[in-house]
C-alpha positions, 0 to 999 in steps of 0.5 A: 163201549166196544168198537168193532175195529178192536176185534181184528186189532186183538185178533189179526188172523180174522183179517186173513182171507185164506183162514177159516175165520177170515173167510167167514168174516168176509162172507158175512160182511155184505149181509151185515152192511145191508142191515138198515138198523146198523149205526153209522159208526158200525157201518164205517167200522165194518167198511174199514174191516172189509177194506182191510181184508185184502190188505192183509193178504200182502 
């Protein structure tokens, strides 16, 4: 089973908000988190990614 956190672990540039991928990821996270069919595990992992994006700026 694939874990969402594995994606930014494999591609840390996805968390950099100034990059194209990071900007796109940050922009789509609210819509992903609003999905009512999202599993609790996926929601937790997406929230963790949303939390990590500003931390990656430092």
